[in-house]
C-alpha positions in Angstrom: -24.8 27.1 10.0 -21.2 26.6 10.9 -21.7 22.8 10.6 -23.6 23.1 7.6 -20.8 25.0 5.7 -18.2 22.7 6.5 -20.4 20.0 5.1 -20.9 21.9 2.0 -17.3 22.5 1.5 -16.5 18.7 2.0 -19.1 17.5 -0.6 -17.1 19.9 -2.7 -13.9 18.9 -2.2 -15.3 15.2 -2.8 -16.6 15.5 -5.9 -13.5 17.6 -7.6 -11.1 14.3 -6.4 -13.8 11.8 -7.9 -13.5 13.9 -10.8 -10.0 14.2 -11.5 -9.6 10.4 -10.2 -12.0 9.3 -12.8 -9.6 11.6 -15.5 -6.5 9.3 -14.5 -8.2 6.3 -14.6 -9.2 7.5 -18.4 -5.9 8.3 -19.7 -3.2 5.9 -18.0 -2.9 2.6 -16.3 -0.9 1.7 -13.5 2.5 0.4 -13.9 4.3 -1.3 -10.8 5.2 1.6 -8.5 6.6 4.5 -10.7 4.6 7.3 -12.6 3.8 7.3 -16.1 5.0 10.5 -17.6 3.9 10.8 -21.4 5.4 13.3 -23.7 6.0 14.3 -27.2 8.6 16.0 -29.0 8.5 19.0 -31.4 11.0 20.8 -33.5 11.8 24.0 -33.6 12.5 26.8 -36.4 16.0 26.3 -36.7 15.9 22.6 -36.4 16.4 22.0 -32.4 14.4 19.5 -30.5 11.9 20.9 -28.1 10.6 18.5 -25.1 7.5 19.9 -23.8 6.9 18.2 -20.6 3.2 17.0 -19.9 2.4 15.9 -16.1 0.6 12.4 -15.6 -0.9 11.3 -12.6 1.2 10.3 -9.9 0.0 7.3 -8.7 2.1 7.3 -5.2 0.5 9.8 -3.8 -3.2 10.2 -2.5 -5.2 12.8 -0.9 -8.0 12.2 1.9 -9.7 15.5 3.5 -9.8 15.9 7.0 -13.0 15.9 9.1 -15.1 13.6 6.7 -18.2 12.9 8.9 -20.1 11.3 6.0 -22.2 8.0 6.5 -19.8 6.1 3.9 -15.9 5.5 4.4 -14.3 7.5 2.2 -12.7 6.7 -1.2 -9.3 7.6 -1.2 -7.9 6.0 -4.4 -7.5 2.4 -6.5 -4.7 -0.1 -7.1 -4.5 -1.7 -10.3 -1.6 -3.8 -12.0 -1.1 -4.3 -15.7 -1.0 -8.8 -15.0 -4.7 -8.0 -13.2 -7.1 -9.5 -16.1 -9.9 -9.0 -14.1 -10.4 -12.6 -13.7 -10.0 -12.5 -9.8 -6.6 -14.4 -9.5 -4.7 -11.2 -8.3 -4.7 -10.5 -4.3 -3.9 -6.3 -3.6 -2.9 -6.2 0.1 -2.2 -2.9 2.0 0.9 -2.7 4.9 2.1 0.2 6.9 1.0 3.3 9.1 -2.6 2.8 9.8 -3.4 -0.4 7.5 -6.5 -2.4 8.3 -7.4 0.3 11.2 -7.8 3.3 9.0 -7.3 2.4 5.6 -8.7 -0.8 4.0 -8.3 -2.3 1.0 -10.6 -4.1 -1.0 -8.2 -6.8 -2.3 -10.0 -7.6 -5.6 -10.4 -4.4 -7.0 -7.7 -2.7 -5.0 -10.0 0.1 -3.8 -8.7 2.0 -1.0 -11.2 3.7 1.6 -10.8 5.3 5.0 -13.0 4.4 7.6 -12.3 6.6 10.2 -12.3 10.5 10.4 -8.8 11.8 10.2 -7.4 15.4 11.7 -4.6 17.0 9.9 -3.5 18.8 13.1 -2.6 15.0 14.7 -1.2 13.7 12.2 -0.5 14.8 8.3 0.3 11.8 6.0 0.6 8.3 6.0 3.2 6.1 4.7 1.8 2.7 2.8 2.7 -0.3 1.2 1.3 -2.1 -1.6 1.6 -5.2 -3.2 0.0 -7.6 -5.9 0.0 -11.4 -5.2 -1.7 -14.7 -6.3 -4.9 -15.4 -4.7 -4.0 -19.1 -4.6 -0.3 -19.1 -4.2 0.1 -15.8 -2.5 3.4 -15.1 -4.4 4.1 -11.7 -5.1 3.2 -10.7 -8.5 5.0 -7.3 -8.2 7.4 -6.3 -5.8 5.9 -4.2 -3.2 5.4 -0.2 -3.4 5.1 2.2 -1.1 3.0 5.0 -1.1 1.7 8.0 0.8 -2.0 9.4 2.0 -1.8 13.4 2.7 -4.1 14.6 5.0 -6.1 17.6 3.3 -6.5 20.4 5.4 -9.8 21.9 6.0 -10.2 25.2 8.5 -11.5 23.8 11.6 -9.1 25.4 14.0 -9.6 29.4 15.4 -6.8 31.7 16.0 -5.5 31.3 19.2 -3.0 34.4 21.4 -0.4 33.5 23.5 -1.6 35.2 26.2 -5.2 35.8 27.3 -4.5 39.1 28.4 -1.5 41.2 27.7 0.0 44.6 29.6 1.4 47.5 28.1 2.8 50.6 29.2 3.3 53.5 27.2 4.4 57.3 28.1 1.6 60.2 27.5 1.5 62.3 25.4 3.2 60.4 22.8 2.9 60.6 19.0 0.9 59.3 16.9 2.0 55.9 15.5 4.1 55.2 18.7 4.7 51.3 18.9 3.2 50.1 22.5 3.3 46.3 22.0 3.0 43.4 19.6 0.5 40.9 20.3 0.7 37.4 18.2 -1.8 35.0 17.3 -1.3 31.2 16.1 -3.3 28.9 13.9 -3.5 25.8 14.1 -3.9 25.0 10.1 -1.8 24.4 7.4 -0.4 27.5 6.0 0.7 26.0 2.7 -2.6 24.8 1.8 -5.5 27.8 1.2 -6.0 30.7 3.8 -6.7 28.7 6.4 -4.0 29.9 8.4 -3.5 33.4 7.4 -4.6 35.6 10.1 -5.1 39.4 9.8 -6.0 41.7 13.1 -8.2 44.2 14.0 -9.3 46.1 16.7 -12.9 45.7 18.5 -12.5 48.0 21.4 -10.0 50.9 22.1 -10.5 53.4 19.4 -9.9 56.0 19.2 -7.2 56.1 21.2 -5.1 53.1 19.7 -4.4 50.9 16.6 -3.0 47.7 15.5 -1.4 46.7 12.3 -3.7 44.0 10.5 -0.3 41.6 9.1 1.7 42.1 12.4 -0.6 42.6 15.1 1.8 45.6 16.4 -0.5 48.4 18.2 0.0 51.5 18.2 -1.0 55.3 19.5 -3.9 57.0 17.6 -4.2 59.8 19.2 -1.3 62.8 20.2 -1.5 64.2 23.4 -3.1 61.6 25.8 -2.6 62.9 29.1 -2.0 60.3 32.0 -3.7 62.7 34.6 -6.9 63.0 32.8 -7.0 59.2 32.0 -4.3 56.5 32.8 -5.6 53.2 31.8 -7.3 52.2 29.0 -8.5 48.3 27.7 -8.0 47.1 24.3 -9.8 44.0 22.5 -7.6 42.8 19.5 -9.2 40.2 17.1 -7.0 37.7 15.3 -9.2 36.1 12.1 -8.0 33.5 9.8 -9.1 33.1 5.8 -7.0 36.9 5.3 -10.4 38.3 7.1 -12.9 37.1 4.8 -16.4 36.3 5.8 -16.5 32.8 7.1 -13.1 32.8 8.9 -12.2 31.6 12.2 -11.3 34.2 15.1 -9.9 35.0 18.2 -9.5 37.7 21.1 -7.1 39.0 23.6 -7.4 41.9 26.0 -4.9 44.6 26.4 -4.4 46.7 29.1 -2.5 50.2 28.5 -1.0 52.2 31.3 0.2 55.4 30.2 3.2 56.4 31.9 3.8 59.6 33.7 6.0 62.4 32.3 6.8 65.7 33.8 4.3 68.0 31.9 3.1 69.9 34.6 4.6 72.4 36.9 4.2 72.9 40.5 1.6 75.3 41.6 1.3 76.9 45.3 -2.8 76.8 45.7 -2.8 80.3 47.6 -0.6 83.3 47.0 0.1 84.4 50.5 1.1 82.1 53.7 0.6 83.7 57.3 2.8 81.9 60.0 3.9 82.7 63.7 6.7 81.8 65.6 7.8 83.1 69.3 10.8 84.8 70.2 11.7 82.7 72.7 11.9 79.6 70.0 15.2 78.3 69.8 17.0 78.2 66.1 15.9 74.6 64.3 12.3 75.2 65.5 9.6 74.8 63.0 7.8 77.4 61.9 5.1 76.5 59.6 5.0 74.4 56.4 4.4 75.3 52.3 3.2 73.1 49.7 3.1 73.1 45.9 0.6 70.9 44.4 2.1 68.9 41.0 -0.2 66.2 39.3 2.8 64.0 38.1 3.8 61.2 40.4 7.4 59.9 41.2 10.2 61.8 40.5 8.6 64.0 38.0 6.5 65.3 40.6 9.3 66.0 42.9 9.4 69.6 44.1 12.7 71.2 46.1 11.8 74.4 48.0 14.1 77.4 48.6 13.9 80.9 49.9 14.8 83.3 47.0 13.9 86.9 48.5 12.5 88.8 51.8 13.9 90.6 54.9 14.3 87.4 57.0 16.5 85.4 54.6 19.5 85.1 57.3 17.0 84.6 59.9 15.2 81.4 58.3 15.4 78.5 56.0 13.5 76.1 54.3 13.8 72.2 53.6 12.2 70.1 51.6 9.7 66.9 53.1 9.9 64.6 50.3 7.9 62.1 52.3 4.7 64.9 52.4 6.3 67.4 49.4 6.2 70.3 51.7 8.2 72.5 52.5 9.3 73.3 55.8 10.3 76.4 57.0 12.4 76.7 59.9 14.0 79.1 62.5 17.7 79.6 61.1 19.0 82.2 64.1 17.3 83.7 67.5 14.3 86.3 67.4 14.2 89.6 69.3 10.5 91.2 69.2 11.3 94.4 70.7 13.8 94.6 67.4 11.9 93.5 64.7 8.1 92.1 64.8 7.9 90.3 61.4 9.4 89.0 58.4 8.3 88.3 54.7 9.8 85.6 52.6 9.7 84.7 48.6 9.5 80.6 48.5 9.8 79.1 45.2 9.0 75.6 44.2 10.7 74.1 41.7 10.9 70.4 39.7 13.8 68.9 40.9 13.7 66.9 37.5 12.8 68.8 33.9 11.8 66.7 30.7 13.6 68.5 27.8 10.7 67.4 25.8 8.2 69.4 27.7 10.4 72.3 28.6 7.8 74.6 26.7 5.1 74.1 28.8 7.3 75.7 31.8 8.4 77.3 33.7 8.2 74.3 35.9 8.2 76.3 39.1 6.2 78.2 41.1 6.4 81.3 43.7 4.6 82.3 46.8 4.9 85.1 49.8 5.3 83.8 53.4 4.7 86.6 56.0 6.2 85.5 59.7 4.8 87.4 62.8 7.0 87.5 65.9 5.5 87.1 69.3 6.6 88.8 72.1 7.9 86.1 75.1 8.9 86.8 78.6 12.6 86.6 78.0 15.0 85.8 80.9 17.9 88.2 81.4 20.5 87.9 78.9 24.4 88.3 80.0 26.9 91.1 78.1 29.2 87.9 77.3 28.5 83.9 77.1 31.3 83.4 79.3 33.9 85.6 81.8 37.2 85.3 82.7 39.2 87.0 85.7 42.6 87.3 87.3 43.5 86.9 91.0 46.7 86.7 92.6 46.9 84.0 94.9 47.2 85.1 98.8 45.3 88.1 97.8 43.4 89.6 100.9 39.8 89.0 101.9 37.6 91.0 99.9 39.7 91.6 96.6 37.7 91.9 93.7 38.0 89.7 91.2 35.7 90.9 88.7 32.1 92.0 87.3 29.2 90.4 85.4 26.6 92.4 83.6 23.0 90.9 82.9 20.0 92.7 81.8 16.3 92.3 81.3 15.6 92.0 77.2 11.8 93.0 77.5 10.5 96.2 77.2 9.8 96.0 81.0 13.7 96.3 81.9 13.4 94.6 85.2 16.0 94.9 87.9 18.5 92.0 87.8 19.9 90.2 91.0 23.1 88.4 91.0 24.1 85.0 93.0 26.9 82.4 93.0 25.8 78.6 92.3 27.3 77.0 95.3 27.8 73.5 93.8 30.1 75.5 91.8 32.1 77.1 95.0 31.4 74.3 97.5 34.5 75.9 99.7 32.8 79.8 99.4 36.2 81.3 98.2 33.9 84.2 96.2 31.0 86.3 97.6 29.0 88.6 94.5 27.6 91.6 95.1 23.8 91.2 94.5 22.8 94.5 93.2 26.0 95.4 90.5 27.4 91.7 90.0 31.2 92.4 91.8 32.3 89.3 92.4 35.3 89.3 95.4 37.2 86.4 97.8 36.3 85.6 101.0 39.3 83.9 101.7 43.1 83.4 100.6 43.9 81.8 97.2 46.7 79.4 96.8 47.3 78.4 93.5 49.6 75.5 94.4 46.0 73.9 95.5 43.6 75.1 93.0 44.9 76.9 90.0 41.3 77.8 88.4 38.1 78.5 89.9 35.1 77.5 87.3 31.9 79.2 89.2 28.7 80.0 87.4 26.9 83.3 88.6 22.8 83.5 88.0 21.1 86.2 87.2 17.3 86.3 88.2 14.6 89.2 87.3 13.6 91.1 90.9 9.7 91.0 89.9 10.1 87.2 88.1 12.6 84.9 89.7 11.4 81.8 87.2 13.3 84.0 84.7 17.0 83.4 85.5 20.3 82.9 83.6 23.6 81.4 83.9 27.0 82.0 83.0 30.2 80.5 83.3 32.9 82.3 85.0 36.4 81.1 85.0 39.1 82.9 87.6 42.6 82.2 87.1 44.9 82.6 90.5 47.9 84.1 89.4 51.3 82.6 90.7 53.6 84.6 93.2 57.0 82.8 94.7 55.4 81.6 97.5 57.1 78.1 97.7 61.2 77.3 98.2 62.4 74.8 95.9 62.8 71.6 97.1 65.2 68.1 96.2 63.3 66.3 93.7 63.3 63.3 96.0 64.9 61.6 98.9 68.1 61.6 97.7 70.2 59.3 99.3 74.3 59.1 98.0 77.0 56.2 98.1 80.8 57.0 97.9 82.9 54.2 97.7 86.0 54.4 100.3 88.0 54.1 97.4 86.8 56.7 95.4 89.2 59.5 93.4 89.4 63.0 94.1 86.8 65.2 91.6 84.7 61.9 90.7 81.0 62.6 90.8 78.6 60.2 92.4 75.4 61.4 92.4 73.7 64.5 90.6 70.5 66.1 92.0 67.7 68.1 90.6 64.7 70.5 92.2 61.4 71.1 92.2 59.0 74.1 93.0 55.5 74.1 93.3 55.4 77.7 91.8 54.9 77.9 88.0 57.8 78.7 85.7 57.9 82.1 86.1 58.8 81.9 89.9 60.1 78.4 89.8 63.2 77.3 87.5 65.9 78.1 86.5 67.2 76.9 89.6 70.2 77.6 91.6 72.8 75.5 93.7 75.3 76.0 96.0 76.7 74.9 99.3 76.3 76.8 102.8 78.8 79.6 103.2 79.9 78.4 106.4 81.0 75.1 104.3 81.8 75.5 101.1 85.4 74.8 101.8 84.2 71.3 102.5 87.4 69.2 102.9 85.5 66.1 101.5 82.9 66.9 98.9 82.2 70.2 96.5 79.1 70.7 94.3 78.8 71.7 90.8 75.9 73.4 89.4 74.3 71.9 85.8 73.3 75.2 84.9 70.4 72.8 83.9 68.4 72.8 87.1 70.4 70.2 88.0 74.0 70.0 90.5 76.2 67.0 90.6 77.9 66.3 94.0 81.8 65.5 93.3 84.4 64.3 95.9 86.8 66.3 96.6 89.6 64.2 98.6 90.4 60.3 98.3 90.2 57.6 101.0 87.2 57.3 102.8 86.9 54.7 105.9 83.7 53.2 107.0 85.1 52.5 110.8 86.1 56.1 111.1 82.9 57.7 109.9 80.2 55.8 107.9 77.6 58.8 107.0 78.0 62.3 105.8 75.5 64.9 106.2 75.9 67.5 102.9 73.6 70.7 103.5 72.2 72.0 99.9 71.2 75.5 99.3 68.5 75.4 96.6 67.2 79.1 95.0 64.6 79.3 92.6 63.9 82.1 90.0 61.5 84.1 91.4 61.4 87.6 92.4 62.0 87.8 95.0 64.1 85.0 94.9 63.3 81.9 97.6 65.7 79.3 98.8 66.1 76.2 100.9 68.6 74.1 102.7 68.1 70.4 102.0 70.3 67.9 103.4 71.8 65.3 101.5 72.8 61.5 103.0 75.7 60.6 102.1 77.0 56.8 103.0 80.4 55.6 102.6 80.7 51.9 101.2 82.9 48.9 100.2 83.3 48.3 96.6 85.0 46.2 94.5 87.6 47.3 91.4 85.4 48.5 89.1 83.0 50.6 91.7 80.3 48.5 92.4 78.9 48.9 96.0 79.4 45.8 98.6 78.7 46.8 101.6 77.5 50.3 103.3 77.4 49.4 107.1 80.0 49.4 109.7 78.4 46.5 110.9 79.3 44.3 107.8 83.0 45.5 107.6 83.5 44.3 111.0 81.7 41.1 110.4 83.8 40.9 107.0 87.0 41.1 109.3 86.0 37.7 110.8 83.7 35.6 108.3 84.9 35.1 105.0 82.5 35.3 102.1 81.7 31.8 101.6 80.8 31.4 105.7 78.2 34.2 104.7 77.0 32.8 101.9 76.9 29.5 103.7 74.6 31.5 106.8 72.2 32.9 104.5 71.4 29.5 102.4 71.3 27.9 106.0 68.5 30.7 106.4 66.4 30.4 103.2 66.5 26.2 103.9 64.9 27.4 107.4 62.7 29.6 105.8 61.7 26.9 102.9 61.0 24.5 105.3 58.3 26.4 107.5 56.3 27.3 104.4 56.0 24.0 103.4 55.5 23.2 107.1 52.3 25.6 107.0 51.4 25.1 103.7 50.9 21.1 104.7 49.0 22.1 107.8 46.6 24.3 105.7 46.0 21.5 103.4 44.8 19.0 105.8 42.6 21.9 107.6 44.4 21.5 110.7 44.9 25.1 112.0 49.0 25.6 113.8 47.2 26.4 117.1 43.6 24.5 117.7 41.2 26.6 118.6 37.7 25.1 119.5 34.9 26.6 118.1 32.3 25.2 120.7 34.1 26.3 123.5 35.8 30.0 122.6 36.5 30.3 126.6 40.3 29.1 125.3 40.5 31.8 123.4 40.8 34.5 126.3 41.9 32.8 129.1 45.6 32.2 129.9 46.6 28.9 132.4 49.3 29.3 134.9 48.0 25.7 136.4 48.4 22.1 135.3 44.8 21.2 135.4 43.4 18.3 137.3 43.9 15.5 134.4 40.8 13.1 132.9 38.5 14.0 135.1 38.9 17.5 135.6 35.5 18.3 133.6 35.6 21.8 135.9 38.6 23.3 134.5 36.9 25.6 131.5 33.5 26.3 133.8 33.6 30.2 133.3 31.8 30.2 136.9 35.2 30.1 138.4 36.3 33.2 136.4 33.7 35.1 137.8 34.6 36.8 141.1 31.8 36.1 143.4 32.7 39.5 144.9 32.0 41.5 141.6 28.5 40.6 141.8 27.8 42.8 144.5 29.4 45.4 142.7 32.6 45.8 144.2 35.9 43.8 142.5 38.8 43.8 145.4 42.2 44.3 143.9 45.0 41.6 145.5 48.1 43.4 143.8 47.0 47.1 145.2 44.9 48.3 148.0 42.4 50.3 147.0 41.9 54.4 147.9 38.3 54.3 147.7 35.2 52.5 146.6 33.0 53.5 143.8 29.5 53.0 143.4 28.5 49.6 141.0 27.6 50.7 137.9 24.4 50.0 136.4 23.8 48.0 133.3 27.1 46.3 133.1 26.9 42.9 135.6 26.5 40.0 133.9 24.6 36.9 135.5 26.1 34.9 137.8 26.0 32.0 135.8 26.2 33.4 132.2 28.3 31.8 130.0 28.3 34.8 127.3 31.5 35.5 127.0 31.6 38.3 125.0 29.5 39.8 127.6 31.3 39.1 130.0 35.0 40.2 128.7 33.4 43.6 127.7 31.9 43.9 131.1 35.8 43.2 132.4 37.0 45.5 130.0 34.6 48.1 131.1 35.3 48.2 134.6 39.0 48.0 134.2 38.7 51.3 131.8 36.4 52.8 134.5 38.6 52.0 137.4 40.9 54.5 138.6 43.0 52.4 140.8 43.4 49.7 138.2 47.1 49.2 137.0 48.1 49.9 133.5 46.3 46.5 132.5 43.4 45.2 132.6 42.5 42.4 134.7 44.4 40.2 137.0 43.3 36.9 137.8 44.8 34.5 140.0 44.2 30.3 139.3 45.1 28.1 142.3 42.8 25.2 141.2 44.3 21.8 139.9 41.3 19.6 139.7 40.7 16.1 141.3 40.8 12.9 140.9 43.0 12.7 137.6 44.7 9.3 137.1 48.2 11.0 135.8 48.4 12.2 138.9 49.9 15.8 139.2 52.1 17.3 136.6 53.6 19.6 138.6 57.5 20.0 139.0 57.9 21.4 142.3 57.9 18.1 144.2 60.4 16.7 141.1 63.3 17.6 143.4 62.6 15.5 146.6 61.3 12.3 144.3 63.5 9.6 143.3 63.7 9.3 139.6 66.0 7.0 137.3 66.5 9.8 134.9 70.2 11.5 134.8 70.0 14.7 134.6 74.0 15.4 134.7 74.0 16.8 131.4 72.1 20.0 132.6 75.6 21.2 133.9 77.2 20.9 130.2 74.3 24.0 128.5 76.2 26.8 130.5 75.1 29.3 133.0 71.2 29.9 131.9 70.7 25.9 132.6 72.9 26.2 136.0 69.9 26.9 138.5 67.6 23.8 136.6 71.0 21.9 136.6 70.9 22.3 140.4 67.3 21.4 141.0 67.3 18.2 138.6 71.2 17.4 139.1 72.5 14.3 140.8 72.9 14.2 144.9 76.7 14.6 144.2 76.3 17.5 142.6 74.6 19.1 145.5 77.1 17.9 147.8 79.8 19.4 145.6 78.1 22.4 145.3 77.7 22.7 149.0 
């Protein structure tokens, strides 16, 4: 049916075009390429010439209907020149856009036809050039003329929306006419020709909730008080129709999903009027008692609910917080409960919206209340001390059994069981205190020393007699009160130095004191000299009255040769009641000083040495000693770098570590010199070890378990055996063992190294220089000197 309507419309428009064309041919003739305009003049009433224009046929613009599907080509127009006499000598030529492909011209008659179906949406017009030439010579008879062929639009494109689906939000309970969203459609047809592109919007689905403006496509609410809690989402279908919405127009549709957004239009409501809860009296503060929940159908921040306790006899004992994840009110214990004091409590809890919309304040109030009843359950409680902690005082050095203080606890339960007390021995390891299990009196067991421990921190347990598992613990701090039982002493080990050239009344040292007692029994200190030496001719003492004292020189001129050390007794008294004092000795050394008072030497030996040696000589001696020390250090360092020990010990034969050799050995062939068997006494195997240095008074039985094997090479066992035998032998001298070695070996190529026979052998060496080595080498010189020397001596 649509195609049929289009064909009828095309035929009507074609007839109209042919009629206009025939009328134009009958009234006007073509002249070159300019339009022909005809008009005539008329005079007005007052002689004024009036011009009335009459519009003629404009030849340089043709029209062709798009989408023509007839069997014959469409006649676009006809070209005709004034010089064309109809004899066929003139030839019409067409060039330009689409010439020869879309548009063709009859070169004799000048008729222009469109050979293809045109689409205005693809191209709206074509520019062509026409010219009349001589058919025989192709000589142009007129200049080329340009004209336009416009494609006339027909309604062949339906409206199309920008999106196939739209999504929009609008607050619930919005007023009627509230704009939701604007949908827009477009039509590809020519908006300047007819109503092909004139669109009208209408709503196909979504009534009666929404409406749409026909000209703009704006969707608006059509019903008041739409409730999100009743229905949240709506589906609307919008149609756009061209031809001004009249019959025969084309249309397009789109879907719009409209969601109602939430507003706070609902107050919270408790589903019940009373909540019952229970809690044990043993519960600790912060423990959860129960939960309440007020329902609010709103969502997001509009559904947020805050809980509070507004009344009740348990406001001081309970609190409520909001769990924003579950929107519940959590009732918690704020303070400890006592079943024996009160067994139940009542609370009035309020739930209120956090965010209230002023537009809907008339729907309020946006809050609700509920009663919460809490029952306290009885629990077997441990004993409770009357105080959270105790502080007692006791004097140091108090006699054993002195009462320090008393702790008291009671059973909070109705049974009021008897209580037994004990001290946590982990807090009193030295067992200074004991507690009476019946009444809680704490006493001392031994004397206390404040200077050793000033505070004793112990813990006392209280348990019920019949329920040992119920116990309580309390800290007890015991302060040891100081008594003046420590005399003051020097604060340090003082040693004073006084110059030989010291001037009279010159202070040379300042001393201070220290007292282990606290400030009440310690400072201030009083310094003085003993009465017997108060008139000491050498030194005097001055109390500075700031817990220090200065020692001064009373006379001038000290001599190290006469006396180099002085011992000065000083009496120090404290400020305690009663006061204690002690006598301390100050050692004063006499020293040599330079003119500025700087110490040079403080010993008499240095003084004597200084008399015989100059300062330069002393410095030279010290320098030599330092150089020798450096050489020794370098030597040791080099030896360690070479990994060669200073004394060679063979790990393979540890016998060298324990054997002291008084013999010379047997040379290269002496392979038995280090045989451990030679160190063992054959008599020791039988349990008897004869001594060669003393005569044993009695013989003792052999000790089992201490006998090494005759051929054992275990040096450790051998040594341990000798040590034990020496320790247990009452006849042994005060050294471990005596070994006598008389073995030198046999067959050595080097011969004997003994010097015993050297004196009788001839030698080419001259030992006369031994006579010049002094009396210490006289014996050696006598042994190795020349024969003449022996004769002289004799």
